[in-house]
All heavy atoms as TSV, in Angstrom:
chain	resi	resn	atom	element	x	y	z
A	1	MET	N	N	10.707	7.471	12.587
A	1	MET	CA	C	10.159	6.837	11.395
A	1	MET	C	C	11.276	6.191	10.570
A	1	MET	O	O	11.101	5.090	10.065
A	1	MET	CB	C	9.402	7.892	10.582
A	1	MET	CG	C	8.689	7.332	9.400
A	1	MET	SD	S	7.380	6.230	9.938
A	1	MET	CE	C	6.597	5.897	8.427
A	2	ALA	N	N	12.392	6.880	10.426
A	2	ALA	CA	C	13.507	6.340	9.650
A	2	ALA	C	C	14.065	5.082	10.310
A	2	ALA	O	O	14.468	4.143	9.621
A	2	ALA	CB	C	14.597	7.385	9.486
A	3	GLN	N	N	14.088	5.076	11.641
A	3	GLN	CA	C	14.596	3.922	12.373
A	3	GLN	C	C	13.692	2.702	12.143
A	3	GLN	O	O	14.180	1.597	11.957
A	3	GLN	CB	C	14.678	4.250	13.867
A	3	GLN	CG	C	15.390	3.208	14.672
A	3	GLN	CD	C	16.895	3.192	14.422
A	3	GLN	OE1	O	17.441	4.059	13.752
A	3	GLN	NE2	N	17.553	2.182	14.937
A	4	ALA	N	N	12.384	2.909	12.128
A	4	ALA	CA	C	11.446	1.807	11.891
A	4	ALA	C	C	11.610	1.247	10.479
A	4	ALA	O	O	11.555	0.028	10.275
A	4	ALA	CB	C	10.019	2.285	12.107
A	5	LYS	N	N	11.822	2.117	9.519
A	5	LYS	CA	C	12.021	1.677	8.142
A	5	LYS	C	C	13.302	0.850	8.032
A	5	LYS	O	O	13.326	-0.183	7.363
A	5	LYS	CB	C	12.090	2.890	7.218
A	5	LYS	CG	C	12.200	2.554	5.763
A	5	LYS	CD	C	12.187	3.797	4.898
A	5	LYS	CE	C	12.303	3.463	3.443
A	5	LYS	NZ	N	12.334	4.657	2.602
A	6	LYS	N	N	14.333	1.295	8.698
A	6	LYS	CA	C	15.604	0.579	8.682
A	6	LYS	C	C	15.450	-0.813	9.305
A	6	LYS	O	O	15.942	-1.805	8.758
A	6	LYS	CB	C	16.633	1.394	9.465
A	6	LYS	CG	C	18.035	0.910	9.364
A	6	LYS	CD	C	18.922	1.822	10.211
A	6	LYS	CE	C	20.259	2.020	9.600
A	6	LYS	NZ	N	21.134	2.844	10.418
A	7	ILE	N	N	14.735	-0.899	10.402
A	7	ILE	CA	C	14.516	-2.178	11.073
A	7	ILE	C	C	13.670	-3.103	10.193
A	7	ILE	O	O	13.943	-4.299	10.086
A	7	ILE	CB	C	13.866	-1.965	12.452
A	7	ILE	CG1	C	14.858	-1.283	13.386
A	7	ILE	CG2	C	13.382	-3.275	13.040
A	7	ILE	CD1	C	14.261	-0.817	14.691
A	8	ALA	N	N	12.642	-2.554	9.559
A	8	ALA	CA	C	11.784	-3.361	8.686
A	8	ALA	C	C	12.574	-3.912	7.495
A	8	ALA	O	O	12.425	-5.092	7.146
A	8	ALA	CB	C	10.603	-2.528	8.199
A	9	LEU	N	N	13.405	-3.092	6.883
A	9	LEU	CA	C	14.212	-3.558	5.756
A	9	LEU	C	C	15.200	-4.635	6.203
A	9	LEU	O	O	15.422	-5.619	5.494
A	9	LEU	CB	C	14.957	-2.388	5.112
A	9	LEU	CG	C	14.097	-1.444	4.287
A	9	LEU	CD1	C	14.923	-0.262	3.805
A	9	LEU	CD2	C	13.481	-2.171	3.107
A	10	TYR	N	N	15.773	-4.471	7.375
A	10	TYR	CA	C	16.692	-5.474	7.912
A	10	TYR	C	C	15.955	-6.793	8.152
A	10	TYR	O	O	16.442	-7.863	7.798
A	10	TYR	CB	C	17.316	-4.962	9.214
A	10	TYR	CG	C	18.273	-5.929	9.857
A	10	TYR	CD1	C	19.532	-6.135	9.313
A	10	TYR	CD2	C	17.915	-6.639	10.992
A	10	TYR	CE1	C	20.411	-7.037	9.887
A	10	TYR	CE2	C	18.775	-7.541	11.577
A	10	TYR	CZ	C	20.028	-7.730	11.021
A	10	TYR	OH	O	20.882	-8.623	11.597
A	11	ALA	N	N	14.760	-6.718	8.708
A	11	ALA	CA	C	13.975	-7.921	8.976
A	11	ALA	C	C	13.595	-8.629	7.674
A	11	ALA	O	O	13.655	-9.867	7.587
A	11	ALA	CB	C	12.723	-7.575	9.772
A	12	ILE	N	N	13.229	-7.873	6.669
A	12	ILE	CA	C	12.889	-8.471	5.372
A	12	ILE	C	C	14.112	-9.144	4.762
A	12	ILE	O	O	14.026	-10.245	4.217
A	12	ILE	CB	C	12.304	-7.405	4.422
A	12	ILE	CG1	C	10.918	-6.991	4.913
A	12	ILE	CG2	C	12.240	-7.920	2.992
A	12	ILE	CD1	C	10.340	-5.802	4.187
A	13	GLY	N	N	15.256	-8.490	4.855
A	13	GLY	CA	C	16.496	-9.078	4.334
A	13	GLY	C	C	16.846	-10.385	5.023
A	13	GLY	O	O	17.224	-11.361	4.372
A	14	VAL	N	N	16.714	-10.406	6.349
A	14	VAL	CA	C	16.987	-11.633	7.098
A	14	VAL	C	C	16.006	-12.733	6.695
A	14	VAL	O	O	16.398	-13.885	6.506
A	14	VAL	CB	C	16.927	-11.356	8.619
A	14	VAL	CG1	C	16.941	-12.650	9.411
A	14	VAL	CG2	C	18.075	-10.456	9.034
A	15	PHE	N	N	14.741	-12.387	6.529
A	15	PHE	CA	C	13.737	-13.379	6.124
A	15	PHE	C	C	14.051	-13.952	4.751
A	15	PHE	O	O	13.959	-15.163	4.534
A	15	PHE	CB	C	12.346	-12.744	6.134
A	15	PHE	CG	C	11.278	-13.666	5.626
A	15	PHE	CD1	C	10.854	-14.734	6.385
A	15	PHE	CD2	C	10.715	-13.474	4.369
A	15	PHE	CE1	C	9.882	-15.607	5.914
A	15	PHE	CE2	C	9.746	-14.327	3.890
A	15	PHE	CZ	C	9.324	-15.397	4.666
A	16	VAL	N	N	14.438	-13.090	3.807
A	16	VAL	CA	C	14.763	-13.555	2.454
A	16	VAL	C	C	15.961	-14.499	2.495
A	16	VAL	O	O	15.940	-15.570	1.882
A	16	VAL	CB	C	15.022	-12.351	1.518
A	16	VAL	CG1	C	15.656	-12.788	0.208
A	16	VAL	CG2	C	13.729	-11.600	1.250
A	17	LEU	N	N	16.994	-14.124	3.219
A	17	LEU	CA	C	18.166	-14.999	3.329
A	17	LEU	C	C	17.814	-16.329	3.991
A	17	LEU	O	O	18.262	-17.386	3.553
A	17	LEU	CB	C	19.272	-14.293	4.111
A	17	LEU	CG	C	19.992	-13.175	3.365
A	17	LEU	CD1	C	20.974	-12.474	4.285
A	17	LEU	CD2	C	20.689	-13.695	2.130
A	18	TYR	N	N	17.003	-16.283	5.035
A	18	TYR	CA	C	16.579	-17.505	5.718
A	18	TYR	C	C	15.807	-18.417	4.765
A	18	TYR	O	O	16.032	-19.629	4.724
A	18	TYR	CB	C	15.718	-17.145	6.932
A	18	TYR	CG	C	15.104	-18.340	7.608
A	18	TYR	CD1	C	15.851	-19.151	8.439
A	18	TYR	CD2	C	13.763	-18.671	7.394
A	18	TYR	CE1	C	15.296	-20.262	9.050
A	18	TYR	CE2	C	13.193	-19.776	7.999
A	18	TYR	CZ	C	13.969	-20.569	8.824
A	18	TYR	OH	O	13.411	-21.666	9.410
A	19	THR	N	N	14.916	-17.828	3.971
A	19	THR	CA	C	14.127	-18.608	3.021
A	19	THR	C	C	15.022	-19.255	1.965
A	19	THR	O	O	14.853	-20.425	1.623
A	19	THR	CB	C	13.073	-17.719	2.340
A	19	THR	OG1	O	12.248	-17.136	3.344
A	19	THR	CG2	C	12.216	-18.503	1.378
A	20	ILE	N	N	15.978	-18.492	1.460
A	20	ILE	CA	C	16.876	-19.018	0.429
A	20	ILE	C	C	17.732	-20.151	0.989
A	20	ILE	O	O	17.939	-21.179	0.332
A	20	ILE	CB	C	17.755	-17.892	-0.141
A	20	ILE	CG1	C	16.896	-16.934	-0.964
A	20	ILE	CG2	C	18.887	-18.453	-0.998
A	20	ILE	CD1	C	17.610	-15.678	-1.398
A	21	ILE	N	N	18.219	-19.982	2.208
A	21	ILE	CA	C	19.100	-20.991	2.795
A	21	ILE	C	C	18.340	-22.262	3.159
A	21	ILE	O	O	18.809	-23.373	2.906
A	21	ILE	CB	C	19.831	-20.412	4.024
A	21	ILE	CG1	C	20.826	-19.352	3.564
A	21	ILE	CG2	C	20.544	-21.506	4.820
A	21	ILE	CD1	C	21.420	-18.525	4.685
A	22	THR	N	N	17.152	-22.117	3.740
A	22	THR	CA	C	16.433	-23.298	4.218
A	22	THR	C	C	15.725	-24.067	3.105
A	22	THR	O	O	15.606	-25.289	3.192
A	22	THR	CB	C	15.406	-22.927	5.298
A	22	THR	OG1	O	14.494	-21.965	4.774
A	22	THR	CG2	C	16.098	-22.375	6.530
A	23	SER	N	N	15.226	-23.377	2.093
A	23	SER	CA	C	14.547	-24.082	1.001
A	23	SER	C	C	14.789	-23.352	-0.322
A	23	SER	O	O	13.955	-22.577	-0.791
A	23	SER	CB	C	13.050	-24.195	1.273
A	23	SER	OG	O	12.491	-22.918	1.432
A	24	PRO	N	N	15.927	-23.602	-0.934
A	24	PRO	CA	C	16.261	-22.908	-2.178
A	24	PRO	C	C	15.301	-23.212	-3.332
A	24	PRO	O	O	15.044	-22.353	-4.167
A	24	PRO	CB	C	17.680	-23.369	-2.496
A	24	PRO	CG	C	17.961	-24.510	-1.617
A	24	PRO	CD	C	16.986	-24.469	-0.494
A	25	ALA	N	N	14.743	-24.411	-3.363
A	25	ALA	CA	C	13.809	-24.750	-4.448
A	25	ALA	C	C	12.551	-23.901	-4.339
A	25	ALA	O	O	12.043	-23.383	-5.344
A	25	ALA	CB	C	13.462	-26.229	-4.406
A	26	ARG	N	N	12.042	-23.747	-3.125
A	26	ARG	CA	C	10.841	-22.921	-2.908
A	26	ARG	C	C	11.139	-21.457	-3.226
A	26	ARG	O	O	10.304	-20.769	-3.818
A	26	ARG	CB	C	10.367	-23.083	-1.460
A	26	ARG	CG	C	9.213	-22.215	-1.090
A	26	ARG	CD	C	7.921	-22.699	-1.723
A	26	ARG	NE	N	6.833	-21.879	-1.239
A	26	ARG	CZ	C	5.843	-21.453	-1.993
A	26	ARG	NH1	N	5.756	-21.806	-3.247
A	26	ARG	NH2	N	4.893	-20.702	-1.491
A	27	ALA	N	N	12.324	-20.984	-2.850
A	27	ALA	CA	C	12.706	-19.603	-3.145
A	27	ALA	C	C	12.776	-19.384	-4.658
A	27	ALA	O	O	12.331	-18.347	-5.165
A	27	ALA	CB	C	14.043	-19.274	-2.493
A	28	ALA	N	N	13.302	-20.361	-5.375
A	28	ALA	CA	C	13.370	-20.251	-6.838
A	28	ALA	C	C	11.975	-20.221	-7.443
A	28	ALA	O	O	11.710	-19.465	-8.391
A	28	ALA	CB	C	14.170	-21.411	-7.409
A	29	ASP	N	N	11.071	-21.019	-6.899
A	29	ASP	CA	C	9.688	-21.003	-7.382
A	29	ASP	C	C	9.048	-19.641	-7.167
A	29	ASP	O	O	8.333	-19.131	-8.040
A	29	ASP	CB	C	8.857	-22.071	-6.675
A	29	ASP	CG	C	9.210	-23.476	-7.108
A	29	ASP	OD1	O	9.826	-23.629	-8.196
A	29	ASP	OD2	O	8.878	-24.418	-6.365
A	30	LEU	N	N	9.289	-19.042	-6.001
A	30	LEU	CA	C	8.720	-17.723	-5.711
A	30	LEU	C	C	9.272	-16.657	-6.653
A	30	LEU	O	O	8.534	-15.790	-7.117
A	30	LEU	CB	C	8.988	-17.338	-4.253
A	30	LEU	CG	C	8.258	-18.173	-3.210
A	30	LEU	CD1	C	8.720	-17.787	-1.816
A	30	LEU	CD2	C	6.757	-18.000	-3.349
A	31	VAL	N	N	10.558	-16.729	-6.947
A	31	VAL	CA	C	11.157	-15.775	-7.883
A	31	VAL	C	C	10.562	-15.959	-9.269
A	31	VAL	O	O	10.242	-14.983	-9.958
A	31	VAL	CB	C	12.697	-15.930	-7.914
A	31	VAL	CG1	C	13.312	-15.134	-9.049
A	31	VAL	CG2	C	13.294	-15.496	-6.578
A	32	GLN	N	N	10.372	-17.202	-9.684
A	32	GLN	CA	C	9.784	-17.475	-10.999
A	32	GLN	C	C	8.365	-16.924	-11.077
A	32	GLN	O	O	7.985	-16.305	-12.075
A	32	GLN	CB	C	9.782	-18.973	-11.285
A	32	GLN	CG	C	9.226	-19.310	-12.652
A	32	GLN	CD	C	9.249	-20.805	-12.928
A	32	GLN	OE1	O	9.635	-21.596	-12.076
A	32	GLN	NE2	N	8.831	-21.183	-14.117
A	33	VAL	N	N	7.583	-17.118	-10.031
A	33	VAL	CA	C	6.221	-16.586	-9.998
A	33	VAL	C	C	6.244	-15.064	-10.098
A	33	VAL	O	O	5.444	-14.459	-10.817
A	33	VAL	CB	C	5.485	-17.065	-8.726
A	33	VAL	CG1	C	4.205	-16.286	-8.510
A	33	VAL	CG2	C	5.193	-18.543	-8.814
A	34	GLY	N	N	7.172	-14.451	-9.390
A	34	GLY	CA	C	7.283	-12.994	-9.441
A	34	GLY	C	C	7.600	-12.491	-10.835
A	34	GLY	O	O	6.988	-11.534	-11.321
A	35	PHE	N	N	8.565	-13.144	-11.502
A	35	PHE	CA	C	8.917	-12.721	-12.857
A	35	PHE	C	C	7.786	-12.991	-13.844
A	35	PHE	O	O	7.570	-12.209	-14.780
A	35	PHE	CB	C	10.211	-13.394	-13.322
A	35	PHE	CG	C	11.442	-12.718	-12.801
A	35	PHE	CD1	C	12.356	-13.427	-12.046
A	35	PHE	CD2	C	11.686	-11.387	-13.049
A	35	PHE	CE1	C	13.491	-12.823	-11.554
A	35	PHE	CE2	C	12.818	-10.762	-12.568
A	35	PHE	CZ	C	13.728	-11.485	-11.813
A	36	GLU	N	N	7.050	-14.073	-13.658
A	36	GLU	CA	C	5.899	-14.332	-14.524
A	36	GLU	C	C	4.833	-13.258	-14.336
A	36	GLU	O	O	4.199	-12.829	-15.299
A	36	GLU	CB	C	5.319	-15.715	-14.229
A	36	GLU	CG	C	6.164	-16.850	-14.744
A	36	GLU	CD	C	5.640	-18.212	-14.346
A	36	GLU	OE1	O	4.612	-18.291	-13.642
A	36	GLU	OE2	O	6.269	-19.211	-14.740
A	37	GLY	N	N	4.651	-12.812	-13.103
A	37	GLY	CA	C	3.696	-11.737	-12.844
A	37	GLY	C	C	4.109	-10.439	-13.505
A	37	GLY	O	O	3.289	-9.742	-14.107
A	38	ILE	N	N	5.382	-10.109	-13.401
A	38	ILE	CA	C	5.893	-8.885	-14.037
A	38	ILE	C	C	5.762	-8.991	-15.549
A	38	ILE	O	O	5.368	-8.029	-16.220
A	38	ILE	CB	C	7.360	-8.636	-13.621
A	38	ILE	CG1	C	7.419	-8.282	-12.139
A	38	ILE	CG2	C	7.992	-7.545	-14.475
A	38	ILE	CD1	C	8.813	-8.254	-11.563
A	39	SER	N	N	6.073	-10.162	-16.083
A	39	SER	CA	C	5.961	-10.375	-17.527
A	39	SER	C	C	4.514	-10.233	-17.994
A	39	SER	O	O	4.243	-9.603	-19.019
A	39	SER	CB	C	6.489	-11.759	-17.889
A	39	SER	OG	O	6.276	-12.034	-19.245
A	40	GLY	N	N	3.599	-10.809	-17.245
A	40	GLY	CA	C	2.180	-10.700	-17.597
A	40	GLY	C	C	1.684	-9.269	-17.540
A	40	GLY	O	O	0.922	-8.830	-18.410
A	41	ALA	N	N	2.140	-8.537	-16.538
A	41	ALA	CA	C	1.737	-7.136	-16.419
A	41	ALA	C	C	2.281	-6.319	-17.586
A	41	ALA	O	O	1.565	-5.487	-18.164
A	41	ALA	CB	C	2.224	-6.558	-15.093
A	42	ALA	N	N	3.530	-6.548	-17.952
A	42	ALA	CA	C	4.122	-5.828	-19.079
A	42	ALA	C	C	3.405	-6.168	-20.381
A	42	ALA	O	O	3.161	-5.296	-21.224
A	42	ALA	CB	C	5.603	-6.155	-19.192
A	43	GLN	N	N	3.035	-7.428	-20.540
A	43	GLN	CA	C	2.307	-7.841	-21.735
A	43	GLN	C	C	0.934	-7.171	-21.775
A	43	GLN	O	O	0.491	-6.713	-22.826
A	43	GLN	CB	C	2.152	-9.355	-21.754
A	43	GLN	CG	C	1.518	-9.880	-23.023
A	43	GLN	CD	C	1.433	-11.403	-23.020
A	43	GLN	OE1	O	1.705	-12.050	-22.013
A	43	GLN	NE2	N	1.058	-11.966	-24.146
A	44	GLY	N	N	0.275	-7.092	-20.631
A	44	GLY	CA	C	-1.026	-6.424	-20.562
A	44	GLY	C	C	-0.928	-4.949	-20.914
A	44	GLY	O	O	-1.778	-4.413	-21.636
A	45	VAL	N	N	0.104	-4.286	-20.422
A	45	VAL	CA	C	0.303	-2.870	-20.747
A	45	VAL	C	C	0.562	-2.714	-22.236
A	45	VAL	O	O	0.034	-1.793	-22.879
A	45	VAL	CB	C	1.460	-2.276	-19.913
A	45	VAL	CG1	C	1.863	-0.908	-20.428
A	45	VAL	CG2	C	1.072	-2.197	-18.458
A	46	GLY	N	N	1.355	-3.623	-22.807
A	46	GLY	CA	C	1.629	-3.567	-24.241
A	46	GLY	C	C	0.369	-3.742	-25.074
A	46	GLY	O	O	0.145	-3.015	-26.046
A	47	GLU	N	N	-0.460	-4.690	-24.690
A	47	GLU	CA	C	-1.722	-4.899	-25.411
A	47	GLU	C	C	-2.634	-3.700	-25.275
A	47	GLU	O	O	-3.290	-3.289	-26.240
A	47	GLU	CB	C	-2.412	-6.154	-24.892
A	47	GLU	CG	C	-1.721	-7.447	-25.264
A	47	GLU	CD	C	-2.367	-8.659	-24.623
A	47	GLU	OE1	O	-3.432	-8.520	-23.986
A	47	GLU	OE2	O	-1.797	-9.761	-24.775
A	48	PHE	N	N	-2.676	-3.100	-24.090
A	48	PHE	CA	C	-3.511	-1.911	-23.865
A	48	PHE	C	C	-3.045	-0.772	-24.760
A	48	PHE	O	O	-3.863	-0.092	-25.389
A	48	PHE	CB	C	-3.453	-1.508	-22.388
A	48	PHE	CG	C	-4.134	-0.203	-22.108
A	48	PHE	CD1	C	-5.515	-0.131	-22.081
A	48	PHE	CD2	C	-3.401	0.938	-21.877
A	48	PHE	CE1	C	-6.152	1.069	-21.830
A	48	PHE	CE2	C	-4.015	2.142	-21.619
A	48	PHE	CZ	C	-5.413	2.206	-21.588
A	49	MET	N	N	-1.744	-0.549	-24.804
A	49	MET	CA	C	-1.217	0.547	-25.633
A	49	MET	C	C	-1.480	0.282	-27.116
A	49	MET	O	O	-1.812	1.204	-27.862
A	49	MET	CB	C	0.286	0.715	-25.400
A	49	MET	CG	C	0.627	1.228	-24.052
A	49	MET	SD	S	-0.076	2.870	-23.810
A	49	MET	CE	C	0.518	3.222	-22.189
A	50	THR	N	N	-1.362	-0.979	-27.529
A	50	THR	CA	C	-1.643	-1.310	-28.920
A	50	THR	C	C	-3.097	-1.036	-29.269
A	50	THR	O	O	-3.405	-0.436	-30.304
A	50	THR	CB	C	-1.310	-2.797	-29.185
A	50	THR	OG1	O	0.069	-3.032	-28.893
A	50	THR	CG2	C	-1.601	-3.166	-30.632
A	51	GLU	N	N	-4.006	-1.433	-28.399
A	51	GLU	CA	C	-5.433	-1.192	-28.638
A	51	GLU	C	C	-5.758	0.293	-28.563
A	51	GLU	O	O	-6.643	0.777	-29.261
A	51	GLU	CB	C	-6.275	-1.971	-27.640
A	51	GLU	CG	C	-6.258	-3.461	-27.832
A	51	GLU	CD	C	-6.791	-3.875	-29.196
A	51	GLU	OE1	O	-7.802	-3.270	-29.655
A	51	GLU	OE2	O	-6.217	-4.790	-29.793
A	52	LEU	N	N	-5.044	1.015	-27.734
A	52	LEU	CA	C	-5.265	2.453	-27.599
A	52	LEU	C	C	-4.883	3.182	-28.893
A	52	LEU	O	O	-5.569	4.099	-29.310
A	52	LEU	CB	C	-4.450	2.992	-26.423
A	52	LEU	CG	C	-4.758	4.394	-25.925
A	52	LEU	CD1	C	-6.197	4.458	-25.425
A	52	LEU	CD2	C	-3.797	4.774	-24.832
A	53	ILE	N	N	-3.821	2.707	-29.522
A	53	ILE	CA	C	-3.361	3.326	-30.778
A	53	ILE	C	C	-4.308	2.980	-31.921
A	53	ILE	O	O	-4.591	3.810	-32.782
A	53	ILE	CB	C	-1.928	2.878	-31.099
A	53	ILE	CG1	C	-0.962	3.478	-30.079
A	53	ILE	CG2	C	-1.536	3.275	-32.513
A	53	ILE	CD1	C	0.436	2.958	-30.170
A	54	ASN	N	N	-4.833	1.766	-31.932
A	54	ASN	CA	C	-5.714	1.333	-33.026
A	54	ASN	C	C	-7.034	1.970	-32.904
A	54	ASN	O	O	-7.828	2.428	-32.630
A	54	ASN	CB	C	-5.879	-0.179	-33.047
A	54	ASN	CG	C	-4.589	-0.843	-33.471
A	54	ASN	OD1	O	-3.769	-0.244	-34.162
A	54	ASN	ND2	N	-4.385	-2.063	-33.052
């Protein structure tokens, strides 16, 4: 099981590097989308906690 996890992480790393090298603009767009998603989730949690307190 540990060997499979190691191979999967290596494959993901190679894919990420390949994506960054072949199309850096697309990779930047994907990172931006990811951060916007995290930001939206954090904002939603903040609003939920605010409403929970009120």
